[in-house]
N, C-alpha and C positions, 0 to 999 in steps of 0.2 A: 505493499498498498505505500502511495507517494506522501510523503511527508508534507503537512500544511507548512502552507508558508506568510508570510505578512501581508501577501495580494488576497491570500484566501482568508484571512483575521478581518482584513477589509470590508471584503464582500459580506462575511457571516454577522459582523459588529451595525455593520451598516454607516463607519466611517469611514474616514479617508486614510489611507498609507504614512500620510503626517501625522495624524491625530496617532494610529496606532506606535509610529516609533515614539515620539513622543512618550507614548502610553509604558511603553517596553523600557526607555532608558532616563526617563525621568527627566529631558532636558528643559520642557517647560512642565510648567501646570497644568496640568488637564482636571477638570470636574470631575469629582466625583463620582456622579450617574454615568459619563462616558466609561470612565476606567470600569466601573464595572458593568458594563454594558460590555467589554472589549474581552476582560475576563470572562464572564458566561460565554461569549463566544468560544473562549479560547478553549476552556471545557468541555462544550462541545465539539468541537471538530480535533478535539485530540491535540493542538497546540504547544508544541513541546517549552514553550515560554509559561504555560500558564500558571506555574509555581512564584515565578518571579513578578509577574502583574497584581497577584495577590499578595505580595510581599510587598511590593508597592504603596498598593491600597490601604493594610492595614497599618504602617509606616508613617501615616496621615493623619491615623484616626488617634482621639484621645484615648486614653490607658485606664480601665479603673479595676482591682483588684478586689474581692470579694471573700467574704469566707462563707464558709456551709460548714453547718455541726449536724449529723445525725446521728440516730443511735446505732444499732450494733450492726459493725462492720460483717457478721456472716449472714446476718438477714438479706433472704431474698429483694424482698421490700425498698431496704435500702439500700444494696447494690443500685436497682433499678433508681431509687429517688434521684442518685446520685449522677447515674449516669446520660438520666432525662437534663439534668440543672447541667453539666458540665456541657453537653451537646446542644443545650439551649447558649451557655454562653457564646461558641465556639461559631454558631450560626447567624449570630447575631450582627447587621451588617453598620451601625451606625461608633461601634466603637471597639477598639480593641479590649475585650474583658478575659478577666481568667481567676480561678478560684484557689483560695485552699483547705481543703477537703480534709474535719477529722473526724472520729467515732468515738460515741464514749461508748463505753463497752459495759458499764455497769448502772446501777436507778441513782447513785451518791448521787445528792447536790451538788457537793463538791467538783468533785469530778465533772461536771456540765458548769459548775463557777468558774474552774480553772483554763478551761478549754476556750471559755469565751475572754476569758482576760486573756488569754494565750493570743488572742487577735489584735490586741490593742498595739497601733505603731506598725501593724502589718497591712490592715487592709480597708477599705473604705465603707465599709456595711456588710452585716454580718444576718445569716440567715439560720436558723435552729428549729430545731425539734427538742423536744426535749420537757421534765418535770418541772413545777409552777413553787418555788420554797426561794426562802429570803436572803440567802445566799446566790442563789440565780438572779434574783432582782437586783441583788445590788451589783453583781458584775455587770449585768446591762447599764445601769444607772451608772455606773464608772466609764463604759463605754460612751454612752451617750454624751456626760460630762468632756469628754476627747473631740465629740464630734462624729464618733461614728453610730449611725442608728442600726438598733436590731430587729428582727424582723424573727414574729415568733411564727413556727409552720406545724399544721396538724393539731396539736396540742397546745394549747392558749399557756403563755406564762407570762410574768411582770405587768400586770394589763396595768395602763397608766404609765409607766416607761417603756419598756416596747413603743417602737414605732408602728407595727402593725403588724394584726395577723392575720396569715393566708392558711385557708385550710376549709375543713369543713364545719359546717354548723353541727355539730354535735352532738345538741340535743337534739334536732332535729332525726340525726341517725340513730340514736337510741331509741323516739317514739316511733320511729320507721320497724324496726327489728320487733318491736316491741306488737305492733299490728300485724305484720307481716306473720309472728307467732302463735298469733289469737285465733290468727286462718286456718294456719297451718300447721299445728302442733296436732299429734293424733291422739291425745289423752290429755285429761285432765292431769296436773299437777306439779310437780317443781322445776324451775329454774334455777340454774346453777350462770353464772357471770364470771368470767374469770377480767381480772383490771394490772396492765402493768405495777403499778405502784398504787399507794395513798396521796401521790402527788403530783400524778397524773389528772391536767385538768379537764382535757377533752374525754378523757377515762370515764371522770367521775358525772361528767355531764352525760355520757353515753347512758350510764348504768341509771342517772337518774329518770331522763328520758323512756327509757325502758319499765321503770315501775309505774312512772304516769302514766304511759302505755295500756300495762293490766289491769290499770284501777279502773280503768275507762272503758275498756273492749276486753279484757278477758279475767275475771274475777276469781275464774277456778285455776287459774295458772298461780302458783305463786312462788317469789325471788324469795334465794336464798341470800347471805350477807355476801356481799361483796368475798371471791377467791383472788389471793396475792399468787400471783404466778411471777413478778419479776420480767415479763415476756420472756421467761426461759423456756424449753419446750420441755426440758427433762422434769422438771417443776411441774407443769401443764397434763407431762402425759403421767404424771404420778397421782395428782391431784384428781383429775377425771378420774382415774380408775377406782379411787376411794371413795367419791361423789357417787359413781356407778352401783356402788356397794353397797353404800351408806343408803341409797333412796332408788327402792324399785320401783316407786312411779315417777323417776323423773322424764321431765319432759321435753326438756331443750336446754340446750349448752348456749351461749353465748360468750366468744372470747371478743372483747371491748380492743382488745389493742396483740400484742406479739405472742408468740408460742401456739398458736392454732395447729402445727405441728403435730404436738405433743397430745390435745384431747384428737384429730383428726385419728394417729395411731391409738390412740385409746379405747377410740370409740370403734374403728374397725375392729381390734381386737374382742372386743365384750358381744359382738354380735349385736347389737338392741341401735344399730342405725338409723333401722324402718321405725322406729318406739320415739327415740330420740332426735329431734328437731335441731341441727348442730348449724350456728350460722356465726361465720368467722368475717372478718376486714383482711380487705386489699387481696387481688387477684395474683398469684404466683402459681409456679410449677405445681405445687402440693395445695393448693383449691382449686386449683384446677383440675387434678385428677379426682380430688374429692369428690368434687362436682359431678364428675362423668359417673363415678362408682357409686354416687348415690350416699358419702359417708356426711357429704355438706348439701344440703336444700339450699341455701341463700350465699351470696361473698355480697358485700358493700365493698366496695371502691373507691379509692381516691383518683379523681381523675391527673393522673401526673402530668400529662402533657399540657394540659390548659393551668395547671398549678404552675408549672415553671413561664406560662406564656405570660401569666398574671404578676409573680416576682418579680422577674428581670426588668423589665420595664419600670415597675413600682422602682425596684434598688435602685436603679439610674438615676428616674428621676429624684428622690430624695437625695441623693448624692450629691446630683447640677444645681436641685432648686430648693437645700435645706430640708431639714423636719418637720413636720407636721405640728401644728400647737396644739393640738387636741389626735393623740393616738386612735389609729381607725383598724376598721377589720374587712376582711374582704371572702366570704362565704364564697365556697365552689360548690355546686351541685353533686352531688354522690351520684354513681352507677352502684345498680343492683344487678347481678348477676345470677342467672339458675344454670342447670343443666341445659335449658334449649337455648341459653345465649349463647355458648358454645360454639 
């Protein structure tokens, strides 16, 4: 196949050969829109200088450095979350964006506070998932005092200090799960709900919404006390086995946070997946397979693509225009997955 030439690139991009030459060699300033048009044409025809054009475009753009703090690195959902944000940053056209990504491996508030503090002087804005605790709030306040806004993701924290919350309306999520269970549970009985920790604001709201929906729609479903699983698979697995053994009339299980893999495995082993309705959060390989084999009846999922589309421009706007006088929140619509959705 003949190698693409500057003339080919000129025809494909709809600009003159002289303009293409200026884009390639940087001799004279070319409008960003024109340079991008030439770059896109170069990629389409496989022009060998496409990477050079891309580098020249980036060199003229302002650079922003963001911090991203997520929960446990080994969880498939958080891996997908990090990949989505990093892809969003790479694909942004108006700035050179880069991220420092860190993971909290425990539910200790001090670990998250330390990770937040470690971003000071390195980034211009931080987005994080985590628990709500005075140590975390103090770290967010310290960042704010340095001019670094913090965005809470998925589960809110440091209300009144953080810049904005971006995620689901967790009270609505809990009520939706309660409504679904009221319609789909095979029988009256007990319902167990797992939360990652007592300081996860989002998990508390989901539990509250679930109880509220049961009072309204399903008085024959009785909530047990919240079960703490630290978002750990093994803890969830062992506790699910114990609850199944203790409550023969168990009608449902809801995993409000991580650790769902343990509940899925325990319910499969028990042979009671037809009688016990299991609802989990986030669509991963494990929850997808569990939907297909009937162990899980419903998956509530966060639209990560939409979250990235909301978060990145919001962070850029805040860095360039300044922090808001009143902290806000952006609720995303949640996805409901059934076996027929796959």
